[in-house]
N, C-alpha and C positions, 0 to 999 in steps of 0.2 A: 491619491492613485484612485483611478476604477478599477472596475473589472466586466468586463461585456461578454454575452454567451460566444462558444464557437457557430452557435447555427446563425447569429445576426437579428434575430428579429427581437431581444429583450433590452430594460433599457439598463446604461450602466448603472452600476452601485460602486457602496464602499463595502470596507473589508469586512464590518459587520456586520450587513447583511449577508456577505457570500461565507463566513462564522457559523452563521445558524440559520443557512438555509441550507437544501436539496441542488438539483438541478436547478436551472434556468429558468422562469416561465413559456419558452421557448421550445424547451423539451434538450436543452442544452447546458452545456458545462462552461461556468464562468474560468476566463482565462485574466490575466491584469492586460490593462490597455496598451500600455506598452512596457518593456523588460526594462529593471535599472540594470545601471552597468558595474561594476567593479576593476578598476586600473591591477595590471599584474603587480606593482607595488603593492595593495592592495592583499588579493592574492594569498601575495607570499607572505605578507603579516602575520596571516592564519595561523603559521606553522608554529606559530609562538602564543598563539592563547589559549585559554582552555577552549572546551566546548561550549561552555556557556554566554562566553565571551564573543565565539565566532556563531555562535545560533543568532544574537543579537545584532548585528552586524549586517546577517542574513535578513532579516525576518523584518529587520526594523522597516528595509525599502520597501517593503508589502505594507506593511500594520499601519504605519504614519498617515496621515493624522488619528485616523481613528481613533491607535492604540500610543496612549503616552509613553516613554522611555520608561519614565519607574514601570510603572504595569507589568511593561515585554520585560524587562530584567527580574521582577519578583517572578513571574509564573513561569521562567525561563529556567531559576534558580531552583524553585520546587517541583519543576519536572524531573530535574533532572539529582536533585538531592539523593534519593533512594536508590537507584543503579549501583548494579555489582562491581561497577569498574567506571573511578572517576572518570576517568578517560573519557567516559560514553560512547565512544565508536571509535573502540583502540582498533591500531595499523600493527600489524601481523606478519616478520615475516616466514613466507613461504618454501622458496626457493630465492636464488639470485634471479633479481629481477621479477619476482610475483609477489603480491603481500596481498592478505585475507585481511579484509576487511567486517572484524566482532560486529555485528549491527543486535546480539541478543543478550544483552548486560540488565535488560528492563524486569518490571516487574513480574511480564508473562514469558519473560526466556525468548521474542522474536523481535523482529524487526520494526514492528507496527507502532512499540513501546516510544521510539523516540517521539516519533507525531501525536499519538494520543495523550499521551501523558502530558504533553505542554496543549494540546489541544481541549486536553479535559479542563485547566484549569482556567485556561480563555473565553471557553465557554459558560461558566460557573458566572465568572465575573460578568462578565456580558449579563447575564441572566438575571443577576444581583442587579447589575446597574438601572436594568431597566425593568423591572421587577414584573420578570417577566415568567414564564413555567417553557418548556419542551418538552415532544415528545423523539425522539432519537430510534431511527430504523434502520439497520444493518443487517446486511447480507454478508454470512462470512466461508472461507473456504478453509476455515481451522483458525488465524489468529486474529484475523483483526477484529473477534469476536471479544477474544479473552481480554482485547487488550483496552477495548471497549470500554469493558463491563471493568476493569479496572481502572479505568479513566475515571467512569461516569456513576461507577455504582457506591449508593450513599449520598447522593446529592441531592438535595433536598427537591431542588427547581426541574427535575427530571424524571423522566420517564425513559426506557430502555427494552427497545424490543430486539430479539438477533435473529434472525433465521442461518440456521446450518444446517446445509443438505443429510441428514437420516443414514447412518453408519457408512458415510465416506471421507471423516475425518479421524486423527487416531484418537485413543481412550484417554491422551492427555489432555489433546487437544478439548476432545468435550469437554471434559472433569474439573476446566478450566474454568468452565462458561457455567455448565451446568451447578457447579458447589457452592456457585454466589452465595453468599449469605441474606445481599439485600434485597428487598419486598420490591424496589422501583426498578428492579431484574428480570427481564422475561425472555424466558428463551421456548425458541419453536422450532423443533427441527421436523424440517421437511421432504418430504419423499420427494424423490429428482436429487439434482445435481444441484451446484451450483450456481451456473445461470439459471435455474429456475426459482433460484432465490433471489438472487438479483431484478431481472425478472418484476417478480413483484414489488419489492422495494423502489425500484425506478416507476413501476404503474401510481403506488401511490403519491409519491412524489410528484409526478406527474399531474395526476386530480390534481386539480389546482383549489378547487372546492374542500372539496378535504384534505389536505396539508394545512389549508388556513384554519380551519377548525378545529385538530387536532395540533397544530402548531408544529408538524412532522418536518425533522431536518435529517440530514446524513451525516457521517461521521469515518464513512469509508472513503477511498480515496477520489470520490466522487468531490467531494471538500477539496477543493486546491489550496485550503490551509495543510493540508497534509502535506500536498505536493510540497508546498515550499517549507515545510520543518524538512523536510528530506533530503530537498538539494541540500542543506550546511556537512551532511557525512561526505560529500562530494569533494567541498571544495576543504574542510579538516583534510582528509587525506590525500585530496591532490596535493594541497601544499607540504605533508609530510615527505608525500614524494619527492618533489623538487621540481616535475618535469611534467611537460605532459606525457599521460599515462591511460590505456585501454582500461576501461570500467564491463567487470562483466557479470553481470546482473543476472538471478532465479527471478523467472516473471509470468505472473497468469493474467495479472488484471492491468498491467503493464503500468501501474503507477510505478510504483517505484525505479523505474529504468526513466520514464518519463522524467522525473526528478532530477536524472542527469545532463537534460537534454536542456532545461529551465538554467542546469549550472554553465552549460553553455552559454545560452543563450546573454548568461550576464556578466558571461567575460572567461569562464574557465575555457582555457584549453584542455582540449581531451579529442587524443588521436581515434580511440573507437567508442561507441557503445556497442557489444553484446549483451544478446538477448536469450538467454538458454531458456529452454523452456522443454518442459517435458512430450510425455507423445499426442497432449495436446496442444498442436504444434500449431494453433489458426496464424501464430504471429510469425510464427520463421515461414510458414507459405504466403504469407502479406507479404513479410520482406524481401522471402527469393525467391519469388514465383509470381507478386506479384499481384495475385486472389486474395480476397478478405473474405472466406466462407466459414461457416460452423459444420461441426460437422459432432456426434455424437460423443458428451464428454467421458472422456474413459480412465473409471480407476487408476490408479499410478501408486506405488511410494510414496510419492510430493503431494499429499495432496493437493498441500494449498494453490497448487497451481493446477491444480483440475478445473481451466476453465474455457471456456470455448467465443464467449464474447466478450474482449477487452476493452472497456468502459475506457479508458483515459487513449485506446488507440485512437479516441478522435478527436484527443484535445494535438495527438501529432500532426496529426490530417489537418488539422483547423493551420499551425504553422505551416507546417510541408507543403499548402494551398496560397500562400501569404497573404493568412489569414481572409480565406475566401469562405464567409458564412453560408452565401447561396449555396455552393460548392458543398458543403461539409451538410447543409441541410438535405439535402438532395440526394448525397450519398446517404446520410444517413436513413432517410425514409427509402433509398430502395434497399440499402443492407437488410431493414425491417420488414420490408414486406417477402426477400427473395432469398432471402438470410448466402447473400453472395456479394459481392463488388467488387470490380475490377481497375485497380487503378488508373487513373490514365497514365502514363508515361513520363509527364512531367513532374508527375507527385509521388510515383513511385522514384524516381533519379533523385527526389530530395532527399526522402528518406534514406534512402542509400550513402548518402555522403554523411550521415549522423550512426547511421543502426545497422549493425551484422546481425547474423541468427543463427541459433545452432537449434537443433531438438536433438534431447536425449533419450532414449527405452529406460524401463525399471534395470534390464540385465547389466547395461553401461554404468546407471548408476549405481546401480553393489558394488561394479567390479571399483569405479571409482573411490567408494566407502571403501572397501577392503584394502586399496593401494595406500592411501591416506594413511589408515594403521599400521600398515606393512612397515611405508617411508619412513614416516613421521613418529609413528606411537602418536597419531592424531584422530581423538573418533568425529567423527561433522554427520549431519542429520542430512538427508532425502533431496533436499533441496538446494544445501549449500553443494551437495556430491554432486547436480545435474551442471551447477557453474564448474563446478572444478573439473569434468570431463568437456565442456562445451571450451573450455579455454585450451583445452588439448589441442581442438580443432577447428581455430577458429585461425584465421588467419593474418591476427592480430600478433604484433610486438610488442619486447617488452619497454618501460617495467607493464606489466599489468597489475590492477585490483581485483579481485574476487569477491563479492558480498556472498557473506556467509550471513544468513538471515536468522535463524534460528538454531536452539540452545540443540544436540542432539537424544537428551533425555524425552527430550518432547517425543522421541519417534523410537523405541528401545525395542521395538519388534524388530525393524527397518536393520539399525547399529548391529544388533545382536545375530541379528541373517546374511548381515555381509561382515559382520567380523569375528564373531562368536562371542561378545563382548557383549555385558548389559552397561551401560551410560553410567556412571553413577547419579545416582540425586541431588542433583539442589537442594537446602534447603524450602527455596523456597515453594517447590512441589511437593514435600512431607506432610504427610495425613491427604492426601490427594483420595486414594486410589478409596480409602475408607469412610470420605464424606460425605454427607447424602445431595444425591441429585435433584437438581429439579427443572424439570423439562413438558411442554406437551407437545403431541406427534401429531401436524396436518397436513393434508394436501395441501398439492401447492393451486391453491383457489385464492382468487383475488378477496369475492364477497367472503370468506372463509377468514380469511388472516386479517380483513379489515376488519370483521366483530372481535374479533379475538381482542386487536388491537383497543379500538373503539372502546369494548367495556369493562376494559382496565386504564385506561385514562382518567386522572379525576377531572369532575367538572372546572370546568373554567371556573 
């Protein structure tokens, strides 16, 4: 399989190139040149498989022939061996016809671990095989950073730089990053929003000379291998339900929900994908009104979704336009210039056949957290609560699968405010509050951030 750019002006590349890169040379995002397909009988068979076996079946369709079956099985086994639940992504009953897909059983207690624990092993293997070094740059709205650090901290061929918005994530999220003991981990607290951090990372990756000199790569959902790994739990959840379901997904950067579209294009029957956003509702406005336009990033109780530029929406536009790279290139250029894009009617109609969207404010988020505890004794984090609230207001029918993306202990103040309860501290978080933090605070300036990184990357 080869991978092409959403903007149509980059040469096709192989799986290993996508694994170790960021943006395509034309500024676009890599996508497979074709979608592998699963037959209904194959999808039904996932219900009897372990999660690791299902992951192997899905991911080998993208990774072969670059990645041998033996390598892939070893990397998958190592990635999920340390999860707190052997099912990795267990599906639990919520109410009749409604299910909660728990995605927070990995090392950092958030769904990002499911992809990044695998990505870390695959990148490390590729670097060893090629005798290479890599400088990873990542922007995080809270969870990607800690998951990336858990995956790459201490890897000898890697330096990792994580940019997070200063003062705009939870204390637990920050400490999971800034207390890392590994010398190859560098945390930057950036004045501004996640969008400012993401824009800087994209600018660094888009500077081809700089990216080549520093061996830059991305591990957030710009990297398609992240998306591919996240498709697996759609397959396993759907197989467990046994009939086409709607998935309600709390989303900011559109990566997790776009993984659902990827699964659909690979043959998975899905009734509807529901994008649940908070007050930073650019995706809800785009899907409901046909206008993709930024606004000020508002701080909310669900900080991982405090995003006004959803990178992976470009991938959805690529598919909705029948893979018209020229359209995507012009659209993204116009959006970069005007911060506003009116979606043509055919694009909007194509998106509406797969997606619905609901925006949920903080007051409703708190009510949903309170209701989850009162009705079922369940403590949920605010991002899961956004999805639970959206499922009440969406026009979808059962069966419903709501993605639960983080452990409530990562947001203890929000949980206490909603329910009066402090979520029990998992063993993985013990000692976090007293550990020494290490991070630097910088202005969102390209030259300043570039200089910081260049000063800390060992010479080739």
